[in-house]
C-alpha positions in Angstrom: 0.0 0.0 0.0 2.8 2.4 0.8 4.5 1.9 -2.6 1.4 3.3 -4.3 1.7 6.5 -2.4 5.3 7.2 -3.5 5.5 9.9 -6.2 8.1 10.2 -8.9 10.4 13.1 -8.4 9.9 15.8 -11.0 13.0 16.3 -13.2 13.1 19.6 -15.0 14.1 19.5 -18.7 15.8 22.3 -20.6 17.0 22.8 -24.2 20.4 23.6 -25.5 20.3 27.0 -27.2 22.3 25.8 -30.2 21.1 22.3 -31.1 17.7 22.4 -29.2 18.4 18.9 -27.7 16.4 18.4 -24.5 18.1 17.1 -21.4 17.6 17.2 -17.7 18.6 20.5 -16.2 21.6 18.9 -14.4 23.1 17.5 -17.6 23.3 21.0 -19.2 25.5 23.9 -18.4 23.8 27.2 -17.4 25.4 30.5 -18.5 23.9 33.6 -16.8 23.8 37.3 -17.5 24.3 38.7 -14.0 22.7 42.0 -12.9 26.0 43.7 -13.5 25.8 42.7 -17.2 28.7 40.2 -17.0 28.3 36.7 -18.3 29.2 33.9 -15.9 29.0 30.1 -15.6 26.3 29.1 -13.1 27.6 25.9 -11.5 24.8 25.7 -8.9 21.9 26.4 -11.3 20.4 28.9 -8.9 22.1 32.2 -9.7 19.9 35.2 -10.3 19.8 36.6 -13.8 18.8 35.5 -17.3 20.2 32.1 -18.1 20.8 30.0 -21.2 21.7 26.3 -21.4 24.4 24.6 -23.5 25.0 20.9 -23.8 28.4 19.3 -23.7 28.8 18.8 -27.4 31.9 20.5 -28.9 29.9 21.5 -32.0 27.5 23.5 -29.8 30.4 25.2 -28.0 32.0 26.1 -31.3 28.7 27.6 -32.6 28.2 29.5 -29.4 31.5 31.2 -29.9 31.1 31.9 -33.6 27.4 32.9 -33.8 25.3 35.4 -31.8 22.9 32.9 -30.4 24.3 33.2 -26.9 24.0 37.0 -26.8 20.5 36.8 -28.2 19.5 34.2 -25.6 20.9 36.3 -22.8 19.6 39.5 -24.3 23.0 41.2 -24.0 25.3 42.7 -26.6 28.8 41.2 -26.2 31.8 41.3 -28.3 32.8 37.9 -29.7 36.2 38.1 -28.0 34.9 38.2 -24.5 32.2 35.5 -25.2 34.8 33.3 -26.8 37.2 33.8 -23.9 34.5 32.9 -21.4 33.3 29.8 -23.3 36.8 28.5 -23.9 37.7 28.8 -20.2 34.5 27.0 -19.3 35.1 24.3 -21.9 38.6 23.7 -20.7 37.5 23.4 -17.1 34.8 20.9 -18.2 37.2 18.7 -20.1 39.6 18.8 -17.1 36.8 17.6 -14.8 35.9 14.8 -17.3 39.5 13.7 -17.5 39.8 13.6 -13.7 36.6 11.6 -13.4 37.6 9.1 -16.1 41.0 8.6 -14.4 39.5 8.0 -11.0 37.0 5.6 -12.6 39.9 3.6 -14.1 41.7 3.4 -10.8 38.6 1.9 -9.1 
């Protein structure tokens, strides 16, 4: 009887602004336009400000740096140099985390 009363936990889905693939919110990376106008990575998913989501595909990161889709999604005018610099630093940190995770999985 108790099993029938258990509810499935709601998992929010979001879309990548480049490829429109839908994934759970935790699988995508959120980039936020803060109140100051700066663009930052939201690792917690709870920062105030307008947000946009990107998947982990290298093609999407490339298009985010070469097109104006990110600036349109965040409703901010940015020069491509600052956006590219931010996205490349985020991308390098993501790949480093993945490499560390794969190395630790191999050791186990």
